[in-house]
LUMTITOR-799531 format. One record per residue: residue number from 0; residue in three letters; x, y, z of N, C-alpha, C, O in turn. Coordinates in Angstrom, 2 decimals. Atoms other than C-alpha are relative to their C-alpha. Layout:
N
NUM:ALA:X:Y:Z:X:Y:Z:X:Y:Z:X:Y:Z
...
***
This chain:
230
0:MET:-1.01:-1.02:0.22:-10.91:-32.98:-32.24:-0.30:1.24:0.83:0.60:1.84:1.40
1:THR:0.36:-1.19:-0.75:-12.85:-30.18:-30.59:0.31:-0.16:1.47:0.83:0.75:2.12
2:GLU:-0.27:0.25:-1.42:-12.59:-31.79:-27.17:1.49:0.00:0.27:1.96:0.56:1.26
3:SER:-1.43:0.15:-0.24:-8.92:-32.59:-27.60:0.73:1.34:-0.06:1.81:1.48:0.52
4:LEU:-0.65:-1.29:0.14:-8.13:-28.98:-28.50:-0.67:1.07:0.85:-0.43:2.26:0.64
5:SER:0.57:-1.01:-0.89:-10.21:-27.29:-25.81:1.09:0.64:0.83:2.10:0.00:1.12
6:VAL:-1.03:-0.76:-0.67:-8.28:-24.64:-23.93:0.42:-0.66:1.29:1.62:-0.77:1.58
7:TRP:-0.34:0.60:-1.29:-8.50:-26.34:-20.55:0.82:-1.28:-0.16:1.78:-1.51:0.57
8:VAL:-0.73:1.25:0.23:-7.35:-29.69:-21.91:1.42:0.29:-0.47:2.36:-0.38:-0.05
9:LEU:-1.32:-0.37:0.47:-4.45:-28.03:-23.71:0.90:0.48:1.14:2.09:0.16:1.19
10:ILE:-0.77:-0.48:-1.17:-3.37:-26.30:-20.49:0.42:-1.15:0.87:1.57:-1.22:1.30
11:MET:-0.30:1.12:-0.89:-3.59:-29.50:-18.47:1.02:-0.95:-0.61:1.77:-1.59:0.12
12:GLU:-0.90:0.91:0.67:-1.63:-31.46:-21.08:1.31:0.66:-0.43:2.16:0.01:-1.04
13:ALA:-1.24:-0.71:0.37:1.07:-28.82:-21.57:1.17:-0.53:0.82:0.98:-1.16:1.86
14:SER:-1.21:0.43:-0.71:4.64:-29.52:-20.52:0.12:0.74:1.33:-0.43:1.84:1.46
15:PRO:-0.12:-0.67:-1.29:5.56:-28.67:-16.92:0.53:1.42:-0.06:0.05:2.30:0.65
16:LEU:-0.57:-1.35:0.10:7.64:-25.68:-17.94:-1.03:0.99:-0.54:-1.16:2.10:-0.02
17:VAL:1.02:-0.87:0.56:4.85:-24.22:-20.07:-1.10:0.25:1.03:-1.62:1.36:1.12
18:GLN:1.00:-0.19:-1.05:2.39:-24.80:-17.22:0.52:0.96:1.08:-0.23:1.78:1.60
19:ALA:-0.59:-0.93:-0.98:4.78:-23.01:-14.85:-0.05:1.45:-0.53:-0.31:2.38:0.22
20:VAL:0.08:-1.34:0.61:4.91:-20.06:-17.28:-1.42:0.52:0.07:-1.64:1.68:0.40
21:MET:1.41:-0.42:-0.07:1.10:-19.97:-17.46:-0.40:0.37:1.42:-1.10:1.36:1.62
22:ALA:0.32:-0.29:-1.40:0.81:-20.09:-13.67:0.61:1.32:0.43:-0.03:2.09:1.14
23:LEU:-0.66:-1.26:-0.31:3.31:-17.24:-13.35:-0.76:1.18:-0.59:-0.90:2.22:0.04
24:LEU:0.76:-1.07:0.66:1.32:-15.16:-15.82:-1.35:0.24:0.66:-1.80:1.38:0.76
25:VAL:1.26:-0.14:-0.73:-1.93:-15.85:-13.99:0.21:0.76:1.30:-0.57:1.65:1.63
26:LEU:-0.31:-0.71:-1.26:-0.36:-14.72:-10.71:0.32:1.47:-0.27:-0.12:2.35:0.48
27:ALA:-0.32:-1.38:0.34:1.04:-11.60:-12.39:-1.25:0.79:-0.35:-1.38:1.96:0.00
28:SER:1.25:-0.68:0.39:-2.37:-10.78:-13.85:-0.87:0.29:1.23:-1.43:1.38:1.35
29:VAL:0.79:-0.21:-1.21:-4.14:-11.25:-10.51:0.59:1.14:0.83:-0.13:2.01:1.31
30:ALA:-0.64:-1.05:-0.79:-1.56:-9.09:-8.72:-0.20:1.38:-0.62:-0.42:2.36:0.10
31:SER:0.17:-1.30:0.65:-1.86:-6.34:-11.32:-1.44:0.51:0.14:-1.67:1.71:0.30
32:TRP:1.40:-0.43:-0.16:-5.68:-6.32:-11.09:-0.27:0.47:1.42:-1.03:1.42:1.64
33:VAL:0.14:-0.47:-1.40:-5.47:-6.05:-7.29:0.55:1.41:0.13:-0.08:2.27:0.75
34:VAL:-0.60:-1.34:-0.06:-3.15:-3.06:-7.67:-0.85:1.00:-0.76:-1.01:2.13:-0.31
35:ILE:0.83:-0.92:0.80:-5.39:-1.53:-10.37:-1.20:0.47:0.80:-1.46:1.67:0.86
36:PHE:1.19:-0.40:-0.75:-8.50:-1.56:-8.20:0.39:0.81:1.24:-0.30:1.77:1.59
37:GLN:-0.42:-0.72:-1.18:-6.58:-0.42:-5.11:0.44:1.42:-0.33:0.08:2.36:0.37
38:ARG:-0.47:-1.35:0.39:-4.87:2.50:-6.92:-1.17:0.83:-0.53:-1.20:2.04:-0.34
39:LEU:1.14:-0.75:0.50:-8.16:3.43:-8.63:-0.79:0.64:1.15:-1.15:1.81:1.08
40:LEU:0.72:-0.54:-1.15:-9.92:3.84:-5.29:0.85:1.05:0.73:0.33:2.09:1.15
41:LEU:-0.85:-0.94:-0.74:-6.93:5.57:-3.68:0.11:1.33:-0.72:-0.03:2.37:-0.07
42:LEU:-0.17:-1.24:0.72:-6.42:8.15:-6.42:-1.32:0.78:-0.10:-1.34:2.00:-0.02
43:ARG:1.32:-0.69:0.04:-10.14:8.88:-6.73:-0.27:0.64:1.36:-0.72:1.78:1.43
44:GLY:0.21:-0.58:-1.31:-10.33:9.35:-2.97:0.89:1.19:0.26:0.44:2.18:0.84
45:ALA:-0.93:-1.14:-0.21:-7.25:11.60:-2.92:-0.47:1.22:-0.75:-0.38:2.33:-0.24
46:ARG:0.48:-1.13:0.80:-8.69:13.77:-5.68:-1.23:0.64:0.66:-1.32:1.86:0.76
47:ASN:1.22:-0.53:-0.64:-12.08:14.13:-3.94:0.33:0.69:1.32:-0.23:1.74:1.64
48:GLN:-0.37:-0.57:-1.29:-10.47:14.78:-0.56:0.69:1.36:-0.16:0.45:2.29:0.60
49:PHE:-0.71:-1.27:0.20:-8.21:17.49:-1.92:-0.95:1.10:-0.45:-0.83:2.25:-0.03
50:GLU:0.98:-1.00:0.45:-11.09:19.23:-3.69:-0.83:0.49:1.18:-1.12:1.69:1.28
51:ALA:0.78:-0.40:-1.18:-13.08:19.21:-0.43:0.84:0.89:0.91:0.34:1.88:1.44
52:PHE:-0.86:-0.82:-0.86:-10.09:20.57:1.50:0.22:1.38:-0.59:0.21:2.38:0.13
53:GLU:-0.17:-1.31:0.64:-9.50:23.33:-1.05:-1.22:0.88:0.18:-1.09:2.08:0.41
54:ASN:1.23:-0.78:-0.21:-13.13:24.39:-0.78:-0.06:0.59:1.41:-0.42:1.75:1.60
55:ASP:-0.01:-0.48:-1.38:-12.81:24.63:2.99:1.06:1.05:0.21:0.82:2.06:0.87
56:PHE:-1.13:-0.90:-0.24:-9.43:26.35:2.86:-0.28:1.40:-0.57:-0.02:2.41:0.08
57:TRP:0.23:-1.30:0.67:-10.48:29.08:0.42:-1.33:0.63:0.41:-1.74:1.64:-0.16
58:SER:1.27:-0.60:-0.45:-13.76:29.71:2.25:0.23:1.20:0.90:-0.72:1.90:1.24
59:GLY:-0.31:-1.16:-0.81:-11.96:32.33:4.37:0.13:-0.28:1.48:0.27:0.65:2.28
60:THR:-0.14:0.33:-1.43:-11.73:30.44:7.65:1.39:0.32:0.47:2.35:0.19:-0.28
61:ASP:-1.27:-0.34:-0.58:-8.94:31.54:9.96:0.94:-1.23:-0.05:0.53:-2.36:0.23
62:LEU:-0.95:1.10:0.15:-5.78:29.46:9.41:0.19:-0.79:1.28:0.29:-2.02:1.26
63:ARG:-0.16:0.70:-1.26:-5.38:28.68:13.09:-1.20:-0.90:0.30:-1.05:-1.98:0.87
64:GLU:1.20:0.80:-0.20:-8.94:27.42:13.21:0.01:-1.24:-0.90:-0.38:-2.33:-0.46
65:VAL:-0.12:1.13:0.92:-8.36:25.21:10.15:0.99:-1.01:0.55:0.72:-2.22:0.56
66:TYR:-1.03:0.87:-0.57:-5.19:23.83:11.74:-0.50:-0.74:1.23:-0.26:-1.94:1.39
67:ARG:0.54:0.59:-1.24:-6.91:23.22:15.07:-1.04:-1.08:-0.34:-1.06:-2.14:0.28
68:GLU:1.04:0.96:0.36:-9.84:21.45:13.40:0.59:-1.30:-0.55:0.09:-2.39:-0.27
69:ILE:-0.62:1.18:0.61:-7.55:19.11:11.47:0.75:-0.82:1.04:0.64:-2.05:1.08
70:THR:-0.88:0.71:-0.94:-5.15:18.25:14.30:-0.72:-0.55:1.21:-0.15:-1.36:1.94
71:THR:0.73:0.50:-1.17:-7.83:17.62:16.92:-0.94:-1.15:-0.34:-1.67:-1.62:0.53
72:ARG:0.83:1.13:0.37:-9.59:14.88:14.96:0.51:-1.26:0.67:1.70:-1.41:0.91
73:GLU:-0.37:1.26:-0.64:-9.63:11.48:16.58:-0.33:-1.16:-0.94:-1.40:-1.24:-1.53
74:ASN:0.16:1.23:0.80:-9.12:8.20:14.72:-0.43:0.29:-1.43:-1.27:-0.41:-1.98
75:GLU:0.35:-0.34:1.38:-9.32:9.87:11.32:1.28:0.43:-0.72:2.04:1.25:-0.21
76:ARG:-1.22:-0.29:0.74:-6.61:10.03:8.70:-0.05:1.40:-0.60:-1.08:1.84:-1.11
77:ILE:-0.07:-1.34:0.60:-5.45:13.47:7.57:0.15:-0.15:-1.50:0.97:-0.94:-1.97
78:ASP:0.01:0.09:1.48:-6.08:13.98:3.84:1.29:0.59:-0.54:2.00:1.31:0.16
79:PRO:-1.28:-0.45:0.58:-3.20:14.71:1.42:0.21:1.51:0.04:1.28:1.96:0.45
80:GLY:-0.15:-1.44:-0.04:-3.83:18.45:1.09:0.14:0.49:1.43:0.86:1.45:1.69
81:GLU:-0.10:-0.38:-1.39:-4.25:18.67:4.83:1.39:-0.31:0.55:1.90:0.41:1.41
82:GLN:-1.35:0.33:-0.44:-0.89:16.94:5.32:0.97:1.12:-0.35:1.80:1.51:0.48
83:VAL:-0.86:-1.11:0.41:0.84:19.68:3.34:-0.27:1.25:0.83:0.66:1.92:1.29
84:PHE:0.37:-1.17:-0.79:-1.07:22.40:5.15:0.50:-0.09:1.43:1.08:0.86:1.95
85:VAL:-0.42:0.18:-1.38:-0.38:20.98:8.60:1.51:0.10:0.15:2.01:0.75:1.07
86:ALA:-1.45:-0.07:-0.08:3.31:20.49:7.91:0.50:1.43:-0.13:1.38:1.85:0.63
87:GLY:-0.43:-1.37:0.18:3.68:24.05:6.62:-0.39:0.91:1.12:0.43:1.72:1.56
88:PHE:0.46:-0.88:-1.05:1.60:25.74:9.27:0.66:-0.30:1.35:0.94:0.61:2.13
89:ARG:-0.70:0.35:-1.25:3.21:23.81:12.13:1.39:0.60:0.01:1.82:1.16:1.02
90:GLU:-1.34:-0.56:0.07:6.66:24.86:10.96:-0.03:1.52:0.05:0.83:2.15:0.67
91:PHE:0.15:-1.46:-0.05:5.48:28.43:10.41:-0.24:0.49:1.41:0.36:1.48:1.83
92:THR:0.29:-0.38:-1.38:4.08:28.62:13.93:1.24:-0.13:0.89:1.50:0.71:1.76
93:ARG:-1.18:0.23:-0.84:7.26:27.21:15.43:1.11:1.01:-0.27:1.76:1.47:0.66
94:LEU:-1.12:-0.86:0.35:9.70:29.43:13.53:-0.33:1.48:0.11:0.56:2.31:0.32
95:SER:0.34:-1.44:0.02:7.76:32.67:13.49:-0.08:0.64:1.37:-0.18:1.86:1.48
96:LYS:0.04:-0.56:-1.35:7.68:33.07:17.27:1.28:0.74:0.30:2.34:0.13:0.41
97:GLY:-1.16:-0.83:-0.32:10.02:35.95:18.00:0.95:0.17:-1.14:2.06:0.65:-0.91
98:ARG:-0.90:-0.12:1.12:11.51:35.86:14.48:-0.63:0.77:-1.15:-0.38:0.46:-2.31
99:ALA:0.71:-0.74:1.03:9.38:38.34:12.62:0.95:0.71:-0.97:0.61:0.92:-2.14
100:SER:-0.94:-0.70:0.86:12.48:40.11:11.29:0.76:-0.97:-0.92:1.48:-0.52:-1.82
101:GLU:-0.72:1.00:0.79:13.83:36.85:9.79:-0.99:-0.77:-0.86:-1.06:-1.99:-0.80
102:SER:1.06:0.64:0.78:11.03:36.16:7.35:0.54:-0.99:-1.01:-0.12:-2.00:-1.27
103:GLU:-0.56:0.93:0.97:13.28:34.48:4.78:0.33:-1.34:0.64:0.07:-2.39:0.06
104:MET:-0.33:1.24:-0.70:14.52:31.95:7.34:-1.29:-0.77:0.32:-1.34:-1.99:0.16
105:VAL:1.27:0.65:-0.34:10.93:31.23:8.44:-0.58:-0.64:-1.26:-1.02:-1.79:-1.22
106:MET:0.61:0.53:1.21:9.71:30.77:4.86:0.80:-1.16:-0.57:0.23:-2.10:-1.13
107:GLN:-0.80:1.14:0.47:12.62:28.51:3.95:-0.33:-1.26:0.81:-0.43:-2.35:0.25
108:GLY:0.37:1.14:-0.83:11.75:26.27:6.92:-1.38:-0.53:-0.37:-1.59:-1.74:-0.42
109:VAL:1.36:0.38:0.39:8.07:26.26:5.92:0.01:-0.79:-1.32:-0.64:-1.83:-1.44
110:GLN:-0.04:0.67:1.30:8.86:25.31:2.32:0.68:-1.35:0.10:0.26:-2.29:-0.58
111:ARG:-0.62:1.30:-0.17:11.21:22.53:3.42:-0.97:-1.00:0.61:-1.03:-2.15:0.17
112:ALA:0.96:0.89:-0.66:8.51:21.08:5.69:-1.08:-0.45:-1.00:-1.49:-1.61:-0.99
113:MET:1.03:0.37:0.97:5.96:21.16:2.88:0.57:-0.89:-1.09:-0.13:-1.77:-1.60
114:ARG:-0.62:0.87:1.00:8.41:19.61:0.41:0.11:-1.44:0.53:-0.11:-2.39:-0.22
115:VAL:-0.07:1.34:-0.58:8.92:16.69:2.79:-1.39:-0.66:-0.05:-1.51:-1.83:-0.41
116:ALA:1.37:0.54:0.06:5.13:16.26:3.04:-0.39:-0.38:-1.43:-1.06:-1.38:-1.65
117:LEU:0.32:0.29:1.40:4.84:16.41:-0.75:0.71:-1.25:-0.49:0.13:-2.04:-1.23
118:VAL:-0.74:1.21:0.40:7.53:13.76:-1.25:-0.66:-1.24:0.59:-0.82:-2.24:-0.10
119:ARG:0.65:1.15:-0.61:5.84:11.44:1.23:-1.33:-0.32:-0.69:-1.69:-1.48:-0.88
120:GLU:1.30:0.24:0.65:2.49:11.93:-0.49:0.20:-0.57:-1.39:-0.58:-1.42:-1.82
121:GLU:-0.28:0.57:1.33:3.99:11.25:-3.92:0.38:-1.47:0.10:-0.04:-2.28:-0.72
122:GLU:-0.36:1.43:-0.21:5.52:8.02:-2.59:-1.25:-0.83:0.29:-1.36:-1.97:-0.17
123:ARG:1.21:0.74:-0.31:2.14:7.00:-1.22:-0.87:-0.21:-1.21:-1.41:-1.30:-1.40
124:LEU:0.85:0.10:1.18:0.27:7.73:-4.44:0.60:-0.92:-1.06:-0.12:-1.64:-1.74
125:ALA:-0.63:0.77:1.04:2.85:6.06:-6.68:0.39:-1.41:0.45:0.98:-2.17:-0.33
126:ARG:-0.36:1.33:-0.49:3.29:2.97:-4.51:-0.67:-1.11:-0.84:-1.84:-1.00:-1.22
127:HIS:0.44:1.16:0.78:2.93:-0.33:-6.42:-0.12:0.27:-1.49:-0.37:-0.68:-2.24
128:LEU:0.04:-0.24:1.43:2.92:1.41:-9.80:1.16:-0.71:-0.75:0.98:-1.18:-1.87
129:PRO:-1.06:0.79:0.68:6.33:-0.18:-10.59:-0.38:-1.43:-0.28:0.11:-2.02:-1.25
130:LEU:0.48:1.35:0.27:4.59:-3.54:-10.30:-0.76:-0.06:-1.30:-0.56:-0.98:-2.10
131:LEU:0.74:-0.06:1.26:2.22:-2.57:-13.09:0.95:0.14:-1.20:0.78:-0.50:-2.23
132:ALA:-0.97:-0.18:1.09:5.14:-1.38:-15.19:0.77:-1.31:-0.29:1.02:-1.65:-1.44
133:THR:-0.75:1.25:0.16:7.01:-4.63:-14.59:-0.88:-1.06:-0.70:-0.43:-1.72:-1.63
134:VAL:0.91:0.98:0.61:4.00:-6.81:-15.45:-0.23:0.35:-1.47:-0.20:-0.52:-2.35
135:GLY:0.28:-0.42:1.36:3.25:-4.74:-18.54:1.16:-0.21:-0.95:0.96:-0.49:-2.13
136:SER:-1.18:0.07:0.90:6.80:-4.86:-19.89:0.55:-1.43:-0.13:1.15:-1.76:-1.15
137:THR:-0.62:1.34:0.04:7.78:-8.46:-19.05:-0.96:-1.14:-0.35:-0.51:-2.18:-0.84
138:SER:0.95:1.09:0.25:4.60:-10.53:-19.42:0.00:-0.50:-1.44:-0.02:-1.72:-1.65
139:PRO:-0.02:0.55:1.38:4.65:-10.69:-23.25:1.25:-0.85:-0.25:1.18:-1.84:-0.97
140:TYR:-1.21:0.79:0.22:8.24:-11.95:-23.14:-0.04:-1.34:0.75:0.45:-2.35:0.26
141:VAL:0.17:1.24:-0.73:7.44:-14.51:-20.46:-0.91:-0.94:-0.79:-0.62:-2.13:-0.94
142:GLY:0.90:0.82:0.81:4.51:-15.72:-22.57:0.67:-0.51:-1.27:0.45:-1.64:-1.69
143:LEU:-0.71:0.40:1.22:6.73:-15.76:-25.67:0.99:-1.14:0.32:1.16:-2.05:-0.48
144:PHE:-0.90:1.08:-0.41:9.26:-17.92:-23.78:-0.77:-1.32:0.07:-0.28:-2.34:-0.41
145:GLY:0.81:1.20:-0.07:6.49:-20.42:-23.03:-0.39:-0.49:-1.37:-0.46:-1.69:-1.61
146:THR:0.38:0.39:1.36:5.44:-20.36:-26.67:1.15:-0.67:-0.73:0.99:-1.71:-1.37
147:VAL:-1.19:0.58:0.67:8.95:-21.00:-27.98:0.29:-1.39:0.55:0.59:-2.31:-0.21
148:TRP:-0.29:1.31:-0.60:9.45:-23.84:-25.52:-1.03:-1.03:-0.46:-0.67:-2.17:-0.78
149:GLY:1.06:0.94:0.42:6.10:-25.43:-26.43:0.17:-0.41:-1.46:-0.03:-1.58:-1.79
150:ILE:-0.21:0.33:1.40:6.85:-25.23:-30.17:1.21:-0.91:-0.16:1.19:-1.85:-0.96
151:MET:-1.16:0.89:0.06:10.27:-26.75:-29.60:-0.38:-1.44:0.36:0.05:-2.40:-0.28
152:ASN:0.44:1.38:-0.40:8.63:-29.69:-27.80:-0.82:-0.63:-1.11:-0.70:-1.83:-1.36
153:SER:0.84:0.53:1.09:6.15:-30.06:-30.66:0.88:-0.56:-1.13:0.61:-1.64:-1.65
154:PHE:-0.86:0.48:1.08:8.92:-30.36:-33.23:0.85:-1.19:0.42:1.17:-2.05:-0.40
155:ARG:-0.73:1.16:-0.50:10.85:-32.77:-31.02:-0.90:-1.29:-0.13:-0.45:-2.35:-0.57
156:GLN:0.91:1.12:0.10:7.78:-35.00:-30.85:-0.28:-0.38:-1.46:-0.48:-1.54:-1.81
157:LEU:0.23:0.26:1.44:7.27:-34.60:-34.58:1.12:-0.85:-0.60:0.89:-1.65:-1.51
158:ALA:-1.13:0.75:0.54:10.72:-36.02:-35.19:-0.06:-1.48:0.37:0.63:-2.30:-0.25
159:THR:0.07:1.39:-0.43:9.79:-39.24:-33.41:-1.09:-0.81:-0.69:-1.17:-2.03:-0.53
160:VAL:1.09:0.71:0.67:6.74:-40.07:-35.57:0.41:-0.24:-1.44:1.21:0.49:-2.01
161:SER:-0.35:0.38:1.37:6.92:-41.73:-38.95:-0.67:0.88:-1.04:-0.13:1.11:-2.12
162:GLN:0.73:-0.82:0.97:4.32:-39.53:-40.63:-0.38:1.34:0.65:-1.11:1.36:1.65
163:ALA:0.27:-1.32:-0.54:4.15:-35.78:-40.00:-1.35:0.50:-0.49:-1.56:0.63:-1.70
164:THR:1.33:-0.54:0.34:0.56:-34.47:-39.94:-0.29:1.22:0.88:0.32:1.44:1.93
165:LEU:0.40:-1.18:-0.78:-1.09:-31.29:-38.75:-0.58:-0.42:1.34:-0.39:0.27:2.34
166:ALA:0.61:0.46:-1.23:-2.98:-33.29:-36.14:1.07:-0.35:1.04:0.82:-0.27:2.24
167:ALA:-1.05:0.39:-0.94:0.33:-34.41:-34.63:0.62:1.21:0.68:1.04:1.11:1.83
168:VAL:-0.65:-1.18:-0.59:1.68:-30.87:-34.05:-0.98:1.03:0.50:-0.60:1.93:1.25
169:ALA:0.97:-1.04:-0.36:-1.55:-28.90:-33.60:-0.16:0.17:1.54:-0.17:1.31:2.02
170:PRO:0.16:-0.19:-1.43:-2.00:-29.61:-29.85:1.20:0.73:0.65:1.01:1.63:1.47
171:GLY:-1.18:-0.65:-0.59:1.59:-28.62:-28.98:0.10:1.45:-0.37:0.42:2.28:0.47
172:ILE:-0.07:-1.41:0.43:1.49:-25.43:-31.05:-1.13:0.80:0.65:-0.94:1.96:1.01
173:SER:1.13:-0.69:-0.61:-1.94:-24.55:-29.63:0.29:0.35:1.46:0.03:1.46:1.91
174:GLU:-0.33:-0.27:-1.42:-0.78:-24.90:-26.01:1.09:1.05:0.10:1.10:1.84:1.04
175:ALA:-1.04:-1.02:-0.02:2.28:-22.81:-26.86:-0.57:1.39:-0.24:-0.16:2.35:0.40
176:LEU:0.61:-1.30:0.31:0.16:-20.02:-28.34:-0.87:0.51:1.16:-1.05:1.71:1.31
177:ILE:0.78:-0.42:-1.18:-2.01:-20.00:-25.20:0.89:0.79:0.95:0.43:1.76:1.55
178:ALA:-0.92:-0.72:-0.86:1.06:-18.87:-23.26:0.19:1.43:-0.49:0.24:2.36:0.32
179:THR:-0.11:-1.35:0.56:1.46:-15.89:-25.62:-1.24:0.81:0.29:-1.17:1.98:0.68
180:ALA:1.27:-0.71:-0.27:-2.21:-15.01:-25.25:-0.10:0.41:1.47:-0.56:1.52:1.78
181:MET:0.09:-0.31:-1.42:-1.97:-15.17:-21.47:0.97:1.13:0.36:0.68:1.97:1.22
182:GLY:-0.95:-1.11:-0.22:1.12:-12.91:-21.56:-0.59:1.32:-0.41:-0.45:2.32:0.30
183:LEU:0.64:-1.25:0.46:-0.78:-10.32:-23.57:-1.17:0.38:0.92:-1.38:1.56:1.20
184:PHE:1.12:-0.25:-0.90:-3.81:-10.67:-21.29:0.47:0.64:1.29:-0.21:1.51:1.84
185:ALA:-0.55:-0.58:-1.21:-1.62:-9.86:-18.29:0.60:1.37:-0.26:0.51:2.25:0.59
186:ALA:-0.76:-1.23:0.27:0.35:-7.08:-20.00:-0.87:1.18:-0.37:-0.63:2.29:0.12
187:ILE:0.74:-1.12:0.56:-2.27:-4.97:-21.77:-0.72:0.82:1.10:-0.56:2.04:1.11
188:PRO:0.62:-0.82:-1.05:-4.38:-3.95:-18.69:1.04:0.67:0.89:0.83:1.81:1.32
189:ALA:-1.04:-0.59:-0.87:-1.20:-3.37:-16.66:0.59:1.26:-0.66:0.78:2.27:0.01
190:VAL:-0.56:-1.18:0.69:0.24:-1.00:-19.29:-0.97:1.16:-0.03:-0.59:2.30:0.22
191:ILE:1.01:-1.06:0.06:-3.01:0.92:-19.70:-0.18:0.64:1.37:-0.23:1.87:1.49
192:ALA:0.21:-0.51:-1.36:-3.48:1.23:-15.93:1.21:0.81:0.45:1.06:1.87:1.06
193:TYR:-1.19:-0.72:-0.41:0.13:2.27:-15.36:0.05:1.41:-0.61:0.31:2.39:0.09
194:ASN:-0.01:-1.30:0.68:-0.06:5.07:-17.93:-1.04:0.95:0.56:-0.77:2.14:0.74
195:ARG:1.07:-0.83:-0.54:-3.36:6.33:-16.56:0.34:0.46:1.42:0.21:1.64:1.74
196:PHE:-0.25:-0.35:-1.39:-2.34:6.21:-12.91:1.23:0.92:0.12:1.24:1.83:0.96
197:ALA:-1.17:-0.89:-0.03:1.07:7.80:-13.57:-0.39:1.42:-0.37:0.09:2.38:0.23
198:ALA:0.48:-1.32:0.41:-0.66:10.66:-15.35:-0.83:0.66:1.11:-0.72:1.86:1.34
199:GLU:0.81:-0.54:-1.08:-3.15:11.06:-12.47:0.86:0.43:1.17:0.58:1.46:1.80
200:VAL:-0.93:-0.40:-1.07:-0.31:11.12:-9.92:0.67:1.32:-0.34:0.80:2.19:0.53
201:ASP:-0.62:-1.25:0.41:1.40:13.86:-11.93:-0.96:1.18:0.16:-0.58:2.25:0.62
202:VAL:1.00:-1.08:-0.13:-1.81:15.90:-12.04:-0.20:0.38:1.46:-0.20:1.56:1.81
203:LEU:0.19:-0.28:-1.42:-2.38:15.54:-8.31:1.18:0.69:0.63:1.02:1.63:1.41
204:MET:-1.20:-0.61:-0.55:1.21:16.40:-7.46:0.14:1.46:-0.47:0.58:2.32:0.29
205:ASN:-0.01:-1.39:0.48:0.99:19.52:-9.65:-0.99:0.85:0.79:-0.69:2.01:1.10
206:ARG:0.98:-0.73:-0.79:-2.13:20.56:-7.76:0.52:0.24:1.43:0.35:1.32:1.99
207:TYR:-0.58:-0.17:-1.35:-0.40:19.94:-4.41:1.10:1.06:-0.02:1.18:1.88:0.89
208:ASP:-1.08:-1.00:0.11:2.61:21.97:-5.58:-0.56:1.40:-0.13:-0.06:2.35:0.48
209:SER:0.64:-1.34:0.14:0.36:24.84:-6.66:-0.58:0.48:1.31:-0.45:1.65:1.66
210:PHE:0.54:-0.40:-1.30:-1.40:24.81:-3.32:1.11:0.38:0.96:0.97:1.34:1.72
211:ALA:-1.11:-0.32:-0.90:1.92:24.76:-1.47:0.58:1.38:-0.32:0.93:2.15:0.58
212:GLU:-0.50:-1.34:0.38:3.10:27.79:-3.45:-0.94:1.11:0.45:-0.51:2.14:0.98
213:GLU:1.00:-1.03:-0.42:-0.12:29.70:-2.81:-0.03:0.14:1.51:-0.13:1.25:2.04
214:PHE:-0.01:-0.05:-1.45:-0.05:28.74:0.85:1.24:0.70:0.53:1.17:1.41:1.53
215:SER:-1.23:-0.68:-0.39:3.56:29.92:1.12:-0.15:1.52:-0.16:0.31:2.30:0.68
216:SER:0.23:-1.41:0.20:2.53:33.27:-0.32:-0.88:0.59:1.07:-0.61:1.69:1.54
217:ILE:0.88:-0.46:-1.07:-0.28:33.60:2.22:0.77:0.14:1.29:0.64:1.15:1.98
218:LEU:-0.76:-0.05:-1.23:2.05:32.78:5.08:1.03:1.12:-0.01:1.25:1.77:1.01
219:HIS:-0.99:-1.09:0.09:4.69:35.22:3.83:-0.68:1.35:0.21:-0.17:2.20:0.94
220:ARG:0.73:-1.25:-0.21:2.11:38.04:3.61:-0.44:0.13:1.44:-0.40:1.21:2.02
221:SER:0.41:-0.01:-1.39:0.83:37.05:7.03:1.17:0.35:0.91:1.00:1.08:1.88
222:LEU:-1.20:-0.28:-0.80:4.37:37.18:8.44:0.39:1.47:-0.10:0.80:2.08:0.89
223:VAL:-0.39:-1.41:0.20:5.03:40.60:6.96:-1.00:0.94:0.63:-0.63:1.93:1.26
224:SER:1.05:-0.90:-0.48:1.67:42.12:7.88:-0.36:-0.23:1.47:-0.99:0.62:2.10
225:GLY:0.32:0.31:-1.39:1.39:40.41:11.29:-1.38:-0.58:0.19:-1.81:-0.75:1.33
226:GLY:1.34:0.57:-0.10:-2.05:38.94:10.49:0.02:-1.48:-0.33:1.08:-2.07:-0.52
227:ASP:0.11:1.43:0.33:-3.32:35.45:9.75:-0.19:-0.25:-1.46:0.39:-1.19:-2.00
228:ARG:0.30:0.21:1.42:-4.58:35.80:6.21:-0.36:1.36:-0.59:-1.10:2.15:-0.01
229:GLU:0.30:-1.29:0.63:-4.67:38.67:3.82:-1.19:-0.12:-0.88:-1.60:0.87:-1.51
***
């Protein structure tokens, strides 16, 4: 009895549809774990990179020197905070030439450029999170479908035997319940990871927004006073 009801044997002896449901859930689980590890590394790196950039930015270095150092790097990706800074400072440099009396126009252009950079960064950070949400919300129902189908098959087989016993229906019900367990196994980590990563993306975007506002204030004062940084 123990051998006949082992998990692997039950999976191998399940109906084709239930096996297809199990295979789909395994693929969904694998895909979600790939996304979980990838997003974990990405968000951790983005947070550390932004903290390092903020430390450099607020150290008092001249803005033109910071811009020059970032844009002259070779074969190195610009960090998220640097993306916002470069977009804003590039637009500020382009619009402020000969337009000192039109400070509002200059600052509107700078803010638009930084908003575009912020939107792109949010898209990059939140990429693949919908997959986690989809796996988390649909996997239990997919597993439940496999369970219902397996139980239906068990009762069909039960109707063909002369004597109904627990031993006759136990394998079919067991294989059906495995589908439910696999659905929960795929869904629970995906839901937890999605909630955590969505919250981290919100925190990072709030920090980027705060930096963009502070940077806009610095550029506005610089435009009015004619200097680089007040």
